[in-house]
N, C-alpha and C positions, 0 to 999 in steps of 0.2 A: 504494500500500500504506500501511497504517497500523500502528502498533505498539500493541498492547493488553497489559495486565497480566492474567495469569491467577492467580487464587487457587484452590488445589486442596485438596480435603477428602476425608476418608474413604478408601474403597478406591481412588479415583482418585489420591490422594496416594501410596498404596503403589505404583502403577504408575509415576507420574512421578518419585517419590523426592525431591520437594521440595514446599514449601508455596506457592511463588510463582515464576512465570517470565514473561518477556515474549517475544512472538512477533509476527512480521509477518503481517498478514491481507490477502490480495489482494482487489480488488473482485470482486463486490459485497461490501462490508464489513458483513456481517450476523453475527448470532449463529451461524447455521448454518455460515457460512464459517469462523468462528473455531473451531467445533467440528471441522470438517474438518482445519484446520491442526494442531490438537492431536492428533487421531486419526492423522494421517499421521506425526507425530513419535513417537507412542506407540500403535501399532495395537491393543493390548488394550482401550483405552478405547472403541473403536467398539462393542463389545458392550453397553456401558452406555447408549448413546444413547436407547433407548426409555423409560428410567425417569428421565432427568435433567431437572431444571428449570434454567433460565438466569436468572442475576441479573446486571444491569449496574449498576454504581455503587450496589450494595446494594438494588436494586429488582428484583422478579421481572418478567420481560418475556418475550414470545414469541420463539422462535428467529429470526423474520423481522426483528427490530428492527435498525435501522441503527446501526452502531458508529462512534464518533469516536476520533480520536487520543488516546491516554492513558486510555481507559476501563479500568476494572477489572471484569473479568468472572469469574464463577464458574459452573461446571456442578455443580449440587448433586445428589448421589445421594439416594435415599430414606433416611429416618432412622426407626429404630424406638426405642421407649423402653419402659420398664417400671417 
């Protein structure tokens, strides 16, 4: 297992009720596995999966990307402006 830091934004922050947390991700340590860990801890997040983008260390990446110990990840919901 590795520990990653999650940065949480928008409606996901409303569910998690904090801006940042650290969780252990089991092998295979991918963005998808990290999402599953977060969704297991906060089940309402699972409904957001189809519309989320993943960023690792401030770069957009596919959910299949391999994670490393200490990575900072964000699951970014859609944003609208006006």
